[in-house]
C-alpha positions in Angstrom: -7.5 -61.2 58.1 -9.2 -60.0 54.9 -7.7 -60.9 51.6 -8.4 -57.5 49.9 -5.6 -55.7 51.6 -2.0 -56.4 50.7 0.4 -56.9 53.5 3.3 -54.6 53.6 6.3 -56.0 55.5 7.2 -54.0 58.5 9.9 -51.4 58.1 9.2 -50.8 54.3 7.8 -47.6 52.8 4.4 -48.1 51.1 5.2 -45.4 48.4 7.0 -47.8 45.9 4.0 -50.0 45.6 1.8 -46.9 44.9 4.2 -45.5 42.3 4.3 -48.8 40.4 0.7 -48.5 39.6 0.8 -44.7 38.5 4.0 -43.6 36.9 3.8 -39.7 36.6 6.8 -39.6 34.2 5.0 -41.7 31.6 1.8 -39.6 31.9 3.8 -36.4 31.4 5.5 -37.8 28.3 2.2 -38.8 26.8 0.7 -35.4 27.4 3.7 -33.6 26.0 3.7 -35.9 22.9 0.0 -35.3 22.3 0.3 -31.5 22.6 3.3 -31.5 20.3 1.5 -33.6 17.7 -1.5 -31.3 17.9 0.8 -28.2 17.5 2.5 -29.6 14.4 -0.8 -30.5 12.9 -2.2 -27.0 13.5 0.9 -25.4 11.8 0.5 -27.8 8.9 -3.1 -26.7 8.4 -2.7 -23.0 9.1 0.5 -22.3 7.1 -1.0 -23.0 3.7 -4.1 -20.9 4.6 -2.0 -17.9 5.5 0.4 -18.5 2.5 -2.5 -18.4 0.0 -3.3 -14.8 1.1 0.0 -13.6 -0.4 -0.3 -11.6 -3.6 0.2 -13.6 -6.8 3.0 -12.9 -9.2 0.8 -10.9 -11.6 -0.4 -8.7 -8.8 3.2 -8.0 -7.7 4.1 -7.1 -11.2 1.4 -4.4 -11.2 2.5 -3.0 -7.9 5.1 -0.7 -9.6 5.2 1.0 -13.0 8.4 2.1 -14.7 8.0 5.1 -17.0 10.5 6.5 -19.5 10.1 10.3 -19.3 12.9 11.1 -21.8 10.4 12.0 -24.6 8.1 14.3 -22.7 8.9 17.8 -23.7 8.3 20.8 -21.4 4.6 21.6 -21.4 3.6 18.1 -22.4 2.0 15.4 -20.4 1.4 11.6 -20.9 -1.2 9.2 -19.5 0.1 5.9 -18.2 -1.4 3.3 -16.0 -0.6 2.5 -12.4 -2.5 -0.3 -10.5 -5.3 -0.2 -13.1 -5.8 3.6 -12.6 -4.8 6.4 -15.0 -1.5 8.2 -14.1 -0.6 11.7 -15.4 3.1 12.5 -15.9 3.6 16.2 -16.7 6.8 18.1 -17.6 6.0 21.6 -16.4 7.4 24.7 -18.1 9.1 27.5 -16.2 5.9 29.6 -16.8 3.7 26.9 -15.3 6.0 26.5 -12.3 5.9 30.3 -11.8 2.0 30.3 -12.0 1.8 27.5 -9.4 4.2 29.3 -7.1 2.4 32.6 -7.4 -0.8 31.2 -5.9 -1.2 32.1 -2.2 -1.9 29.0 -0.1 -4.8 30.8 1.6 -6.7 30.6 -1.7 -6.5 26.9 -1.9 -9.1 24.4 -0.7 -6.4 21.8 -0.1 -3.2 23.9 0.5 0.0 22.4 -0.8 3.0 24.0 -2.5 4.4 22.7 -5.7 7.5 21.7 -3.8 5.4 19.4 -1.6 3.9 17.7 -4.6 7.2 17.1 -6.5 10.7 15.7 -5.7 13.6 18.0 -4.7 15.6 19.1 -7.7 12.8 17.8 -10.1 10.2 20.5 -9.6 9.3 20.4 -13.3 8.1 16.7 -13.0 4.5 16.5 -11.6 3.2 12.9 -11.3 -0.4 12.4 -10.1 -3.1 9.8 -10.3 -5.5 10.8 -13.0 -8.6 10.3 -10.8 -10.8 13.3 -9.8 -11.1 13.4 -6.0 -14.9 14.2 -6.3 -16.4 11.0 -7.8 -13.5 9.3 -9.5 -13.9 10.6 -13.1 -10.7 10.9 -15.3 -9.9 14.6 -15.8 -8.9 16.1 -19.2 -5.6 18.0 -19.7 -3.0 15.3 -20.1 -3.7 14.5 -23.8 -2.8 16.7 -26.7 -5.5 19.4 -27.4 -7.6 18.4 -24.3 -9.4 21.0 -22.2 -7.0 22.0 -19.3 -9.6 24.2 -17.6 -9.4 27.8 -16.6 -6.3 27.2 -14.5 -4.2 25.5 -17.1 -3.9 22.1 -15.3 -6.7 19.5 -15.5 -10.5 19.8 -16.0 -12.9 17.1 -14.9 -15.8 17.0 -17.5 -18.1 15.1 -15.1 -18.9 17.8 -12.6 -16.6 20.8 -13.5 -13.7 20.5 -11.1 -10.7 22.5 -12.3 -7.1 21.9 -11.2 -4.2 24.3 -11.7 -0.7 23.5 -13.1 0.3 21.8 -9.8 -2.9 19.6 -10.0 -4.4 21.4 -7.0 -8.2 21.8 -6.8 -9.1 25.4 -7.6 -12.8 25.2 -8.6 -15.7 22.8 -8.5 -16.9 20.1 -6.1 -13.7 18.1 -5.7 -12.5 18.3 -2.1 -8.8 17.4 -2.6 -5.9 17.9 -5.0 -5.1 15.1 -7.4 -3.2 12.4 -5.5 0.6 12.2 -5.8 1.6 8.5 -5.6 4.9 7.3 -4.2 7.6 7.5 -6.8 11.4 7.5 -7.3 13.7 8.7 -10.0 15.9 5.8 -11.1 17.8 8.1 -13.5 17.1 11.4 -15.2 15.0 9.6 -17.7 13.3 6.8 -15.8 10.8 7.0 -13.0 9.4 4.1 -10.9 5.9 4.7 -9.5 4.9 2.6 -6.5 
């Protein structure tokens, strides 16, 4: 009889001898532990990389602008800054509102009513970005004594775009009205833009 083969007593199952040399429960535990360790390591590496993409505190501070509108008389406008862009806040007179409402929408390149560009109950407050929609110049008309153009709103000195009292494009190469940003009235005298 050859010595290489192990004798198994008669009547006994050979399976226990085979399991003793290869324990599947131990192998499963090692695999699960290795995958878990790799997963924890991946999270530890990826989390700081994703977290560094969040905006910094100074960027978050610039994401909104609070404006006191209590000192803006009817017919006046102010220039402010919102996300490093000029912002125009205008207190329209009843005459300017009537002029804007009298314009037929069919005559407008970018048709919008004054109601669509202002908040309900605050039709006299027009808030727009002060950036011409043609090539990004800053239109005139918000400062005292500046040229408001032939339609009494804003006039872009770069290429001659003229906006009406509702900051809608009426003449020149600009394709769109001045942009109205998101804003809310905190009170009758304070507006938060952004």
